PyMOL Python script that loads the backbone (N, CA, C, O; Angstrom):
from pymol import cmd

cmd.read_pdbstr("""\
ATOM      1  N   UNK A   1     -24.519  37.182 -46.098  1.00  0.00           N
ATOM      2  CA  UNK A   1     -23.433  36.766 -45.230  1.00  0.00           C
ATOM      3  C   UNK A   1     -23.696  35.371 -44.656  1.00  0.00           C
ATOM      4  O   UNK A   1     -22.828  34.499 -44.692  1.00  0.00           O
ATOM      5  N   UNK A   2     -24.903  35.177 -44.129  1.00  0.00           N
ATOM      6  CA  UNK A   2     -25.241  33.883 -43.555  1.00  0.00           C
ATOM      7  C   UNK A   2     -25.309  32.821 -44.645  1.00  0.00           C
ATOM      8  O   UNK A   2     -24.919  31.675 -44.424  1.00  0.00           O
ATOM      9  N   UNK A   3     -25.788  33.189 -45.786  1.00  0.00           N
ATOM     10  CA  UNK A   3     -25.837  32.209 -46.873  1.00  0.00           C
ATOM     11  C   UNK A   3     -24.435  31.818 -47.321  1.00  0.00           C
ATOM     12  O   UNK A   3     -24.214  30.679 -47.734  1.00  0.00           O
ATOM     13  N   UNK A   4     -23.481  32.754 -47.243  1.00  0.00           N
ATOM     14  CA  UNK A   4     -22.100  32.434 -47.622  1.00  0.00           C
ATOM     15  C   UNK A   4     -21.510  31.440 -46.621  1.00  0.00           C
ATOM     16  O   UNK A   4     -20.796  30.515 -47.007  1.00  0.00           O
ATOM     17  N   UNK A   5     -21.808  31.632 -45.346  1.00  0.00           N
ATOM     18  CA  UNK A   5     -21.318  30.707 -44.330  1.00  0.00           C
ATOM     19  C   UNK A   5     -21.974  29.341 -44.511  1.00  0.00           C
ATOM     20  O   UNK A   5     -21.300  28.312 -44.454  1.00  0.00           O
ATOM     21  N   UNK A   6     -23.266  29.333 -44.727  1.00  0.00           N
ATOM     22  CA  UNK A   6     -23.984  28.080 -44.936  1.00  0.00           C
ATOM     23  C   UNK A   6     -23.478  27.367 -46.190  1.00  0.00           C
ATOM     24  O   UNK A   6     -23.331  26.145 -46.200  1.00  0.00           O
ATOM     25  N   UNK A   7     -23.211  28.143 -47.253  1.00  0.00           N
ATOM     26  CA  UNK A   7     -22.673  27.533 -48.461  1.00  0.00           C
ATOM     27  C   UNK A   7     -21.294  26.934 -48.212  1.00  0.00           C
ATOM     28  O   UNK A   7     -20.971  25.871 -48.742  1.00  0.00           O
ATOM     29  N   UNK A   8     -20.463  27.629 -47.390  1.00  0.00           N
ATOM     30  CA  UNK A   8     -19.124  27.113 -47.095  1.00  0.00           C
ATOM     31  C   UNK A   8     -19.214  25.786 -46.351  1.00  0.00           C
ATOM     32  O   UNK A   8     -18.531  24.826 -46.710  1.00  0.00           O
ATOM     33  N   UNK A   9     -20.054  25.724 -45.313  1.00  0.00           N
ATOM     34  CA  UNK A   9     -20.160  24.490 -44.540  1.00  0.00           C
ATOM     35  C   UNK A   9     -20.943  23.408 -45.280  1.00  0.00           C
ATOM     36  O   UNK A   9     -20.991  22.260 -44.836  1.00  0.00           O
ATOM     37  N   UNK A  10     -21.549  23.769 -46.394  1.00  0.00           N
ATOM     38  CA  UNK A  10     -22.217  22.779 -47.237  1.00  0.00           C
ATOM     39  C   UNK A  10     -21.253  22.065 -48.151  1.00  0.00           C
ATOM     40  O   UNK A  10     -21.569  20.998 -48.677  1.00  0.00           O
ATOM     41  N   UNK A  11     -20.088  22.633 -48.348  1.00  0.00           N
ATOM     42  CA  UNK A  11     -19.100  21.989 -49.215  1.00  0.00           C
ATOM     43  C   UNK A  11     -18.347  20.917 -48.447  1.00  0.00           C
ATOM     44  O   UNK A  11     -18.390  20.870 -47.218  1.00  0.00           O
ATOM     45  N   UNK A  12     -17.667  20.068 -49.176  1.00  0.00           N
ATOM     46  CA  UNK A  12     -16.886  19.011 -48.559  1.00  0.00           C
ATOM     47  C   UNK A  12     -15.773  19.602 -47.694  1.00  0.00           C
ATOM     48  O   UNK A  12     -15.552  19.138 -46.575  1.00  0.00           O
ATOM     49  N   UNK A  13     -15.075  20.612 -48.194  1.00  0.00           N
ATOM     50  CA  UNK A  13     -14.007  21.256 -47.435  1.00  0.00           C
ATOM     51  C   UNK A  13     -14.556  21.888 -46.160  1.00  0.00           C
ATOM     52  O   UNK A  13     -13.911  21.814 -45.114  1.00  0.00           O
ATOM     53  N   UNK A  14     -15.717  22.498 -46.226  1.00  0.00           N
ATOM     54  CA  UNK A  14     -16.331  23.109 -45.052  1.00  0.00           C
ATOM     55  C   UNK A  14     -16.690  22.082 -43.992  1.00  0.00           C
ATOM     56  O   UNK A  14     -16.471  22.303 -42.801  1.00  0.00           O
ATOM     57  N   UNK A  15     -17.243  20.958 -44.432  1.00  0.00           N
ATOM     58  CA  UNK A  15     -17.599  19.900 -43.477  1.00  0.00           C
ATOM     59  C   UNK A  15     -16.351  19.276 -42.846  1.00  0.00           C
ATOM     60  O   UNK A  15     -16.349  18.958 -41.657  1.00  0.00           O
ATOM     61  N   UNK A  16     -15.300  19.103 -43.636  1.00  0.00           N
ATOM     62  CA  UNK A  16     -14.040  18.580 -43.102  1.00  0.00           C
ATOM     63  C   UNK A  16     -13.446  19.573 -42.103  1.00  0.00           C
ATOM     64  O   UNK A  16     -12.940  19.175 -41.054  1.00  0.00           O
ATOM     65  N   UNK A  17     -13.509  20.861 -42.428  1.00  0.00           N
ATOM     66  CA  UNK A  17     -12.992  21.891 -41.517  1.00  0.00           C
ATOM     67  C   UNK A  17     -13.788  21.911 -40.214  1.00  0.00           C
ATOM     68  O   UNK A  17     -13.208  22.032 -39.135  1.00  0.00           O
ATOM     69  N   UNK A  18     -15.100  21.792 -40.306  1.00  0.00           N
ATOM     70  CA  UNK A  18     -15.938  21.766 -39.109  1.00  0.00           C
ATOM     71  C   UNK A  18     -15.632  20.529 -38.261  1.00  0.00           C
ATOM     72  O   UNK A  18     -15.511  20.632 -37.040  1.00  0.00           O
ATOM     73  N   UNK A  19     -15.510  19.383 -38.885  1.00  0.00           N
ATOM     74  CA  UNK A  19     -15.199  18.158 -38.150  1.00  0.00           C
ATOM     75  C   UNK A  19     -13.806  18.245 -37.531  1.00  0.00           C
ATOM     76  O   UNK A  19     -13.608  17.827 -36.390  1.00  0.00           O
ATOM     77  N   UNK A  20     -12.851  18.780 -38.269  1.00  0.00           N
ATOM     78  CA  UNK A  20     -11.494  18.947 -37.731  1.00  0.00           C
ATOM     79  C   UNK A  20     -11.470  19.907 -36.552  1.00  0.00           C
ATOM     80  O   UNK A  20     -10.766  19.670 -35.571  1.00  0.00           O
ATOM     81  N   UNK A  21     -12.229  20.981 -36.640  1.00  0.00           N
ATOM     82  CA  UNK A  21     -12.308  21.939 -35.533  1.00  0.00           C
ATOM     83  C   UNK A  21     -12.931  21.320 -34.299  1.00  0.00           C
ATOM     84  O   UNK A  21     -12.459  21.547 -33.186  1.00  0.00           O
ATOM     85  N   UNK A  22     -13.991  20.536 -34.482  1.00  0.00           N
ATOM     86  CA  UNK A  22     -14.613  19.852 -33.352  1.00  0.00           C
ATOM     87  C   UNK A  22     -13.658  18.843 -32.724  1.00  0.00           C
ATOM     88  O   UNK A  22     -13.564  18.742 -31.501  1.00  0.00           O
ATOM     89  N   UNK A  23     -12.954  18.099 -33.569  1.00  0.00           N
ATOM     90  CA  UNK A  23     -11.994  17.124 -33.062  1.00  0.00           C
ATOM     91  C   UNK A  23     -10.866  17.808 -32.295  1.00  0.00           C
ATOM     92  O   UNK A  23     -10.476  17.351 -31.221  1.00  0.00           O
ATOM     93  N   UNK A  24     -10.345  18.900 -32.844  1.00  0.00           N
ATOM     94  CA  UNK A  24      -9.263  19.637 -32.173  1.00  0.00           C
ATOM     95  C   UNK A  24      -9.732  20.209 -30.840  1.00  0.00           C
ATOM     96  O   UNK A  24      -8.979  20.212 -29.866  1.00  0.00           O
ATOM     97  N   UNK A  25     -10.966  20.691 -30.791  1.00  0.00           N
ATOM     98  CA  UNK A  25     -11.467  21.239 -29.531  1.00  0.00           C
ATOM     99  C   UNK A  25     -11.650  20.134 -28.491  1.00  0.00           C
ATOM    100  O   UNK A  25     -11.385  20.359 -27.310  1.00  0.00           O
ATOM    101  N   UNK A  26     -12.090  18.960 -28.898  1.00  0.00           N
ATOM    102  CA  UNK A  26     -12.226  17.845 -27.964  1.00  0.00           C
ATOM    103  C   UNK A  26     -10.865  17.372 -27.451  1.00  0.00           C
ATOM    104  O   UNK A  26     -10.726  17.043 -26.273  1.00  0.00           O
ATOM    105  N   UNK A  27      -9.872  17.337 -28.323  1.00  0.00           N
ATOM    106  CA  UNK A  27      -8.528  16.938 -27.906  1.00  0.00           C
ATOM    107  C   UNK A  27      -7.961  17.967 -26.926  1.00  0.00           C
ATOM    108  O   UNK A  27      -7.348  17.597 -25.925  1.00  0.00           O
ATOM    109  N   UNK A  28      -8.160  19.243 -27.208  1.00  0.00           N
ATOM    110  CA  UNK A  28      -7.671  20.294 -26.310  1.00  0.00           C
ATOM    111  C   UNK A  28      -8.393  20.232 -24.969  1.00  0.00           C
ATOM    112  O   UNK A  28      -7.763  20.421 -23.928  1.00  0.00           O
ATOM    113  N   UNK A  29      -9.674  19.977 -24.970  1.00  0.00           N
ATOM    114  CA  UNK A  29     -10.444  19.876 -23.730  1.00  0.00           C
ATOM    115  C   UNK A  29      -9.949  18.689 -22.897  1.00  0.00           C
ATOM    116  O   UNK A  29      -9.805  18.804 -21.680  1.00  0.00           O
ATOM    117  N   UNK A  30      -9.692  17.569 -23.539  1.00  0.00           N
ATOM    118  CA  UNK A  30      -9.194  16.386 -22.823  1.00  0.00           C
ATOM    119  C   UNK A  30      -7.792  16.643 -22.261  1.00  0.00           C
ATOM    120  O   UNK A  30      -7.488  16.219 -21.146  1.00  0.00           O
ATOM    121  N   UNK A  31      -6.947  17.324 -23.014  1.00  0.00           N
ATOM    122  CA  UNK A  31      -5.603  17.654 -22.528  1.00  0.00           C
ATOM    123  C   UNK A  31      -5.698  18.556 -21.304  1.00  0.00           C
ATOM    124  O   UNK A  31      -4.947  18.370 -20.347  1.00  0.00           O
ATOM    125  N   UNK A  32      -6.596  19.518 -21.316  1.00  0.00           N
ATOM    126  CA  UNK A  32      -6.792  20.403 -20.169  1.00  0.00           C
ATOM    127  C   UNK A  32      -7.295  19.597 -18.965  1.00  0.00           C
ATOM    128  O   UNK A  32      -6.848  19.819 -17.840  1.00  0.00           O
ATOM    129  N   UNK A  33      -8.218  18.666 -19.199  1.00  0.00           N
ATOM    130  CA  UNK A  33      -8.761  17.842 -18.123  1.00  0.00           C
ATOM    131  C   UNK A  33      -7.670  16.969 -17.498  1.00  0.00           C
ATOM    132  O   UNK A  33      -7.608  16.834 -16.276  1.00  0.00           O
ATOM    133  N   UNK A  34      -6.819  16.382 -18.323  1.00  0.00           N
ATOM    134  CA  UNK A  34      -5.712  15.571 -17.811  1.00  0.00           C
ATOM    135  C   UNK A  34      -4.785  16.434 -16.964  1.00  0.00           C
ATOM    136  O   UNK A  34      -4.339  16.007 -15.900  1.00  0.00           O
ATOM    137  N   UNK A  35      -4.496  17.637 -17.429  1.00  0.00           N
ATOM    138  CA  UNK A  35      -3.638  18.557 -16.675  1.00  0.00           C
ATOM    139  C   UNK A  35      -4.265  18.882 -15.322  1.00  0.00           C
ATOM    140  O   UNK A  35      -3.570  18.879 -14.306  1.00  0.00           O
ATOM    141  N   UNK A  36      -5.542  19.157 -15.294  1.00  0.00           N
ATOM    142  CA  UNK A  36      -6.240  19.476 -14.042  1.00  0.00           C
ATOM    143  C   UNK A  36      -6.238  18.282 -13.086  1.00  0.00           C
ATOM    144  O   UNK A  36      -6.008  18.450 -11.888  1.00  0.00           O
ATOM    145  N   UNK A  37      -6.489  17.088 -13.600  1.00  0.00           N
ATOM    146  CA  UNK A  37      -6.518  15.901 -12.753  1.00  0.00           C
ATOM    147  C   UNK A  37      -5.143  15.616 -12.159  1.00  0.00           C
ATOM    148  O   UNK A  37      -5.037  15.220 -10.999  1.00  0.00           O
ATOM    149  N   UNK A  38      -4.089  15.817 -12.951  1.00  0.00           N
ATOM    150  CA  UNK A  38      -2.737  15.620 -12.432  1.00  0.00           C
ATOM    151  C   UNK A  38      -2.417  16.663 -11.361  1.00  0.00           C
ATOM    152  O   UNK A  38      -1.749  16.352 -10.375  1.00  0.00           O
ATOM    153  N   UNK A  39      -2.883  17.881 -11.545  1.00  0.00           N
ATOM    154  CA  UNK A  39      -2.664  18.923 -10.542  1.00  0.00           C
ATOM    155  C   UNK A  39      -3.343  18.557  -9.229  1.00  0.00           C
ATOM    156  O   UNK A  39      -2.778  18.756  -8.154  1.00  0.00           O
ATOM    157  N   UNK A  40      -4.542  18.029  -9.319  1.00  0.00           N
ATOM    158  CA  UNK A  40      -5.268  17.604  -8.118  1.00  0.00           C
ATOM    159  C   UNK A  40      -4.517  16.464  -7.438  1.00  0.00           C
ATOM    160  O   UNK A  40      -4.367  16.465  -6.216  1.00  0.00           O
ATOM    161  N   UNK A  41      -4.049  15.500  -8.212  1.00  0.00           N
ATOM    162  CA  UNK A  41      -3.295  14.378  -7.652  1.00  0.00           C
ATOM    163  C   UNK A  41      -1.996  14.824  -6.996  1.00  0.00           C
ATOM    164  O   UNK A  41      -1.631  14.318  -5.935  1.00  0.00           O
ATOM    165  N   UNK A  42      -1.287  15.778  -7.626  1.00  0.00           N
ATOM    166  CA  UNK A  42      -0.059  16.294  -7.047  1.00  0.00           C
ATOM    167  C   UNK A  42      -0.332  17.002  -5.727  1.00  0.00           C
ATOM    168  O   UNK A  42       0.429  16.854  -4.770  1.00  0.00           O
ATOM    169  N   UNK A  43      -1.406  17.765  -5.673  1.00  0.00           N
ATOM    170  CA  UNK A  43      -1.757  18.475  -4.439  1.00  0.00           C
ATOM    171  C   UNK A  43      -2.086  17.488  -3.321  1.00  0.00           C
ATOM    172  O   UNK A  43      -1.685  17.686  -2.174  1.00  0.00           O
ATOM    173  N   UNK A  44      -2.809  16.438  -3.654  1.00  0.00           N
ATOM    174  CA  UNK A  44      -3.143  15.430  -2.645  1.00  0.00           C
ATOM    175  C   UNK A  44      -1.897  14.695  -2.166  1.00  0.00           C
ATOM    176  O   UNK A  44      -1.755  14.428  -0.972  1.00  0.00           O
ATOM    177  N   UNK A  45      -0.997  14.366  -3.086  1.00  0.00           N
ATOM    178  CA  UNK A  45       0.234  13.678  -2.701  1.00  0.00           C
ATOM    179  C   UNK A  45       1.102  14.576  -1.828  1.00  0.00           C
ATOM    180  O   UNK A  45       1.698  14.114  -0.855  1.00  0.00           O
ATOM    181  N   UNK A  46       1.172  15.856  -2.175  1.00  0.00           N
ATOM    182  CA  UNK A  46       1.961  16.785  -1.377  1.00  0.00           C
ATOM    183  C   UNK A  46       1.372  16.933   0.023  1.00  0.00           C
ATOM    184  O   UNK A  46       2.112  16.975   1.006  1.00  0.00           O
ATOM    185  N   UNK A  47       0.053  17.012   0.117  1.00  0.00           N
ATOM    186  CA  UNK A  47      -0.593  17.116   1.429  1.00  0.00           C
ATOM    187  C   UNK A  47      -0.324  15.874   2.257  1.00  0.00           C
ATOM    188  O   UNK A  47      -0.090  15.972   3.461  1.00  0.00           O
ATOM    189  N   UNK A  48      -0.352  14.715   1.635  1.00  0.00           N
ATOM    190  CA  UNK A  48      -0.085  13.460   2.346  1.00  0.00           C
ATOM    191  C   UNK A  48       1.366  13.406   2.831  1.00  0.00           C
ATOM    192  O   UNK A  48       1.631  12.967   3.950  1.00  0.00           O
ATOM    193  N   UNK A  49       2.307  13.852   1.988  1.00  0.00           N
ATOM    194  CA  UNK A  49       3.712  13.855   2.395  1.00  0.00           C
ATOM    195  C   UNK A  49       3.947  14.849   3.531  1.00  0.00           C
ATOM    196  O   UNK A  49       4.707  14.564   4.456  1.00  0.00           O
ATOM    197  N   UNK A  50       3.303  16.007   3.467  1.00  0.00           N
ATOM    198  CA  UNK A  50       3.459  16.987   4.536  1.00  0.00           C
ATOM    199  C   UNK A  50       2.870  16.471   5.841  1.00  0.00           C
ATOM    200  O   UNK A  50       3.423  16.713   6.914  1.00  0.00           O
ATOM    201  N   UNK A  51       1.762  15.769   5.754  1.00  0.00           N
ATOM    202  CA  UNK A  51       1.156  15.192   6.955  1.00  0.00           C
ATOM    203  C   UNK A  51       2.085  14.163   7.577  1.00  0.00           C
ATOM    204  O   UNK A  51       2.261  14.140   8.795  1.00  0.00           O
ATOM    205  N   UNK A  52       2.679  13.312   6.751  1.00  0.00           N
ATOM    206  CA  UNK A  52       3.612  12.309   7.255  1.00  0.00           C
ATOM    207  C   UNK A  52       4.863  12.971   7.830  1.00  0.00           C
ATOM    208  O   UNK A  52       5.375  12.539   8.863  1.00  0.00           O
ATOM    209  N   UNK A  53       5.352  14.006   7.173  1.00  0.00           N
ATOM    210  CA  UNK A  53       6.538  14.701   7.672  1.00  0.00           C
ATOM    211  C   UNK A  53       6.247  15.376   9.006  1.00  0.00           C
ATOM    212  O   UNK A  53       7.091  15.355   9.902  1.00  0.00           O
ATOM    213  N   UNK A  54       5.082  15.966   9.150  1.00  0.00           N
ATOM    214  CA  UNK A  54       4.706  16.589  10.422  1.00  0.00           C
ATOM    215  C   UNK A  54       4.593  15.545  11.525  1.00  0.00           C
ATOM    216  O   UNK A  54       5.008  15.793  12.657  1.00  0.00           O
ATOM    217  N   UNK A  55       4.037  14.383  11.208  1.00  0.00           N
ATOM    218  CA  UNK A  55       3.929  13.318  12.205  1.00  0.00           C
ATOM    219  C   UNK A  55       5.316  12.840  12.628  1.00  0.00           C
ATOM    220  O   UNK A  55       5.556  12.606  13.812  1.00  0.00           O
ATOM    221  N   UNK A  56       6.235  12.694  11.660  1.00  0.00           N
ATOM    222  CA  UNK A  56       7.597  12.276  11.986  1.00  0.00           C
ATOM    223  C   UNK A  56       8.316  13.343  12.804  1.00  0.00           C
ATOM    224  O   UNK A  56       9.079  13.016  13.714  1.00  0.00           O
ATOM    225  N   UNK A  57       8.082  14.606  12.492  1.00  0.00           N
ATOM    226  CA  UNK A  57       8.706  15.691  13.257  1.00  0.00           C
ATOM    227  C   UNK A  57       8.193  15.697  14.692  1.00  0.00           C
ATOM    228  O   UNK A  57       8.961  15.929  15.626  1.00  0.00           O
ATOM    229  N   UNK A  58       6.908  15.445  14.869  1.00  0.00           N
ATOM    230  CA  UNK A  58       6.354  15.381  16.229  1.00  0.00           C
ATOM    231  C   UNK A  58       6.969  14.225  17.008  1.00  0.00           C
ATOM    232  O   UNK A  58       7.297  14.373  18.185  1.00  0.00           O
ATOM    233  N   UNK A  59       7.128  13.063  16.351  1.00  0.00           N
ATOM    234  CA  UNK A  59       7.745  11.915  17.022  1.00  0.00           C
ATOM    235  C   UNK A  59       9.188  12.223  17.403  1.00  0.00           C
ATOM    236  O   UNK A  59       9.627  11.894  18.505  1.00  0.00           O
ATOM    237  N   UNK A  60       9.924  12.853  16.492  1.00  0.00           N
ATOM    238  CA  UNK A  60      11.322  13.184  16.765  1.00  0.00           C
ATOM    239  C   UNK A  60      11.419  14.197  17.909  1.00  0.00           C
ATOM    240  O   UNK A  60      12.288  14.077  18.772  1.00  0.00           O
ATOM    241  N   UNK A  61      10.546  15.173  17.915  1.00  0.00           N
ATOM    242  CA  UNK A  61      10.537  16.178  18.985  1.00  0.00           C
ATOM    243  C   UNK A  61      10.201  15.524  20.329  1.00  0.00           C
ATOM    244  O   UNK A  61      10.800  15.852  21.353  1.00  0.00           O
ATOM    245  N   UNK A  62       9.252  14.611  20.315  1.00  0.00           N
ATOM    246  CA  UNK A  62       8.885  13.910  21.551  1.00  0.00           C
ATOM    247  C   UNK A  62      10.046  13.068  22.058  1.00  0.00           C
ATOM    248  O   UNK A  62      10.305  13.034  23.261  1.00  0.00           O
ATOM    249  N   UNK A  63      10.744  12.393  21.160  1.00  0.00           N
ATOM    250  CA  UNK A  63      11.907  11.587  21.553  1.00  0.00           C
ATOM    251  C   UNK A  63      13.015  12.480  22.100  1.00  0.00           C
ATOM    252  O   UNK A  63      13.655  12.133  23.093  1.00  0.00           O
ATOM    253  N   UNK A  64      13.246  13.615  21.469  1.00  0.00           N
ATOM    254  CA  UNK A  64      14.281  14.528  21.945  1.00  0.00           C
ATOM    255  C   UNK A  64      13.936  15.067  23.332  1.00  0.00           C
ATOM    256  O   UNK A  64      14.813  15.188  24.188  1.00  0.00           O
ATOM    257  N   UNK A  65      12.671  15.389  23.554  1.00  0.00           N
ATOM    258  CA  UNK A  65      12.249  15.880  24.868  1.00  0.00           C
ATOM    259  C   UNK A  65      12.375  14.793  25.926  1.00  0.00           C
ATOM    260  O   UNK A  65      12.740  15.088  27.065  1.00  0.00           O
ATOM    261  N   UNK A  66      12.083  13.547  25.578  1.00  0.00           N
ATOM    262  CA  UNK A  66      12.183  12.469  26.565  1.00  0.00           C
ATOM    263  C   UNK A  66      13.639  12.206  26.934  1.00  0.00           C
ATOM    264  O   UNK A  66      13.924  11.871  28.084  1.00  0.00           O
ATOM    265  N   UNK A  67      14.558  12.348  25.996  1.00  0.00           N
ATOM    266  CA  UNK A  67      15.980  12.162  26.286  1.00  0.00           C
ATOM    267  C   UNK A  67      16.500  13.336  27.115  1.00  0.00           C
ATOM    268  O   UNK A  67      17.318  13.141  28.015  1.00  0.00           O
ATOM    269  N   UNK A  68      16.036  14.548  26.821  1.00  0.00           N
ATOM    270  CA  UNK A  68      16.464  15.714  27.586  1.00  0.00           C
ATOM    271  C   UNK A  68      16.036  15.618  29.040  1.00  0.00           C
ATOM    272  O   UNK A  68      16.700  16.167  29.919  1.00  0.00           O
ATOM    273  N   UNK A  69      14.944  14.935  29.300  1.00  0.00           N
ATOM    274  CA  UNK A  69      14.438  14.823  30.666  1.00  0.00           C
ATOM    275  C   UNK A  69      15.280  13.871  31.511  1.00  0.00           C
ATOM    276  O   UNK A  69      15.261  13.958  32.739  1.00  0.00           O
ATOM    277  N   UNK A  70      16.013  12.972  30.877  1.00  0.00           N
ATOM    278  CA  UNK A  70      16.843  12.016  31.617  1.00  0.00           C
ATOM    279  C   UNK A  70      18.162  12.665  32.020  1.00  0.00           C
ATOM    280  O   UNK A  70      18.708  13.472  31.268  1.00  0.00           O
ATOM    281  N   UNK A  71      18.673  12.328  33.180  1.00  0.00           N
ATOM    282  CA  UNK A  71      20.017  12.786  33.528  1.00  0.00           C
ATOM    283  C   UNK A  71      21.051  12.049  32.674  1.00  0.00           C
ATOM    284  O   UNK A  71      20.780  10.963  32.162  1.00  0.00           O
ATOM    285  N   UNK A  72      22.228  12.641  32.526  1.00  0.00           N
ATOM    286  CA  UNK A  72      23.254  12.022  31.684  1.00  0.00           C
ATOM    287  C   UNK A  72      23.667  10.652  32.207  1.00  0.00           C
ATOM    288  O   UNK A  72      23.966   9.757  31.416  1.00  0.00           O
ATOM    289  N   UNK A  73      23.690  10.476  33.516  1.00  0.00           N
ATOM    290  CA  UNK A  73      24.069   9.177  34.066  1.00  0.00           C
ATOM    291  C   UNK A  73      22.968   8.137  33.844  1.00  0.00           C
ATOM    292  O   UNK A  73      23.227   6.936  33.915  1.00  0.00           O
ATOM    293  N   UNK A  74      21.764   8.585  33.582  1.00  0.00           N
ATOM    294  CA  UNK A  74      20.664   7.660  33.357  1.00  0.00           C
ATOM    295  C   UNK A  74      20.732   6.964  32.015  1.00  0.00           C
ATOM    296  O   UNK A  74      20.040   5.971  31.791  1.00  0.00           O
ATOM    297  N   UNK A  75      21.556   7.475  31.125  1.00  0.00           N
ATOM    298  CA  UNK A  75      21.679   6.848  29.808  1.00  0.00           C
ATOM    299  C   UNK A  75      22.617   5.643  29.829  1.00  0.00           C
ATOM    300  O   UNK A  75      22.652   4.869  28.872  1.00  0.00           O
ATOM    301  N   UNK A  76      23.372   5.480  30.907  1.00  0.00           N
ATOM    302  CA  UNK A  76      24.305   4.352  31.002  1.00  0.00           C
ATOM    303  C   UNK A  76      23.646   3.248  31.844  1.00  0.00           C
ATOM    304  O   UNK A  76      23.503   3.372  33.060  1.00  0.00           O
ATOM    305  N   UNK A  77      23.266   2.212  31.185  1.00  0.00           N
ATOM    306  CA  UNK A  77      22.669   1.080  31.889  1.00  0.00           C
ATOM    307  C   UNK A  77      23.513  -0.164  31.633  1.00  0.00           C
ATOM    308  O   UNK A  77      24.622  -0.056  31.109  1.00  0.00           O
ATOM    309  N   UNK A  78      23.019  -1.316  31.984  1.00  0.00           N
ATOM    310  CA  UNK A  78      23.818  -2.540  31.842  1.00  0.00           C
ATOM    311  C   UNK A  78      24.045  -2.918  30.383  1.00  0.00           C
ATOM    312  O   UNK A  78      24.907  -3.747  30.089  1.00  0.00           O
ATOM    313  N   UNK A  79      23.276  -2.317  29.453  1.00  0.00           N
ATOM    314  CA  UNK A  79      23.460  -2.634  28.042  1.00  0.00           C
ATOM    315  C   UNK A  79      24.361  -1.626  27.337  1.00  0.00           C
ATOM    316  O   UNK A  79      24.540  -1.714  26.122  1.00  0.00           O
ATOM    317  N   UNK A  80      24.929  -0.675  28.066  1.00  0.00           N
ATOM    318  CA  UNK A  80      25.802   0.344  27.491  1.00  0.00           C
ATOM    319  C   UNK A  80      27.114  -0.306  27.059  1.00  0.00           C
ATOM    320  O   UNK A  80      27.741  -0.985  27.871  1.00  0.00           O
ATOM    321  N   UNK A  81      27.550  -0.128  25.821  1.00  0.00           N
ATOM    322  CA  UNK A  81      28.698  -0.850  25.267  1.00  0.00           C
ATOM    323  C   UNK A  81      30.030  -0.197  25.593  1.00  0.00           C
ATOM    324  O   UNK A  81      30.999  -0.909  25.853  1.00  0.00           O
ATOM    325  N   UNK A  82      30.120   1.107  25.591  1.00  0.00           N
ATOM    326  CA  UNK A  82      31.409   1.786  25.682  1.00  0.00           C
ATOM    327  C   UNK A  82      31.772   2.061  27.140  1.00  0.00           C
ATOM    328  O   UNK A  82      31.665   3.198  27.600  1.00  0.00           O
ATOM    329  N   UNK A  83      32.198   1.036  27.865  1.00  0.00           N
ATOM    330  CA  UNK A  83      32.594   1.231  29.267  1.00  0.00           C
ATOM    331  C   UNK A  83      34.065   1.373  29.389  1.00  0.00           C
ATOM    332  O   UNK A  83      34.579   1.545  30.495  1.00  0.00           O
TER     333      UNK A  83
END
""", "prot")
cmd.dss("prot")
cmd.show_as("cartoon", "prot")
cmd.util.cbc("prot")
cmd.orient("prot")
């Protein structure tokens, strides 16, 4: 059995098949690595966008609270246009 395998890989077709299999496995491994790296990049970008969105939401909430604290007449100052 082992001699049959050794004889197969000793032929030109066997060596070409072995080289093709190694090449295909390297291409598949690289494709998997690219997929993993893109997944990591997407996760980092999503985390960054969520962080920015949370910061903007906090700013908006703070602005809304500061306006709520003012009386309605306090919003009309000398720069108010609609008199």
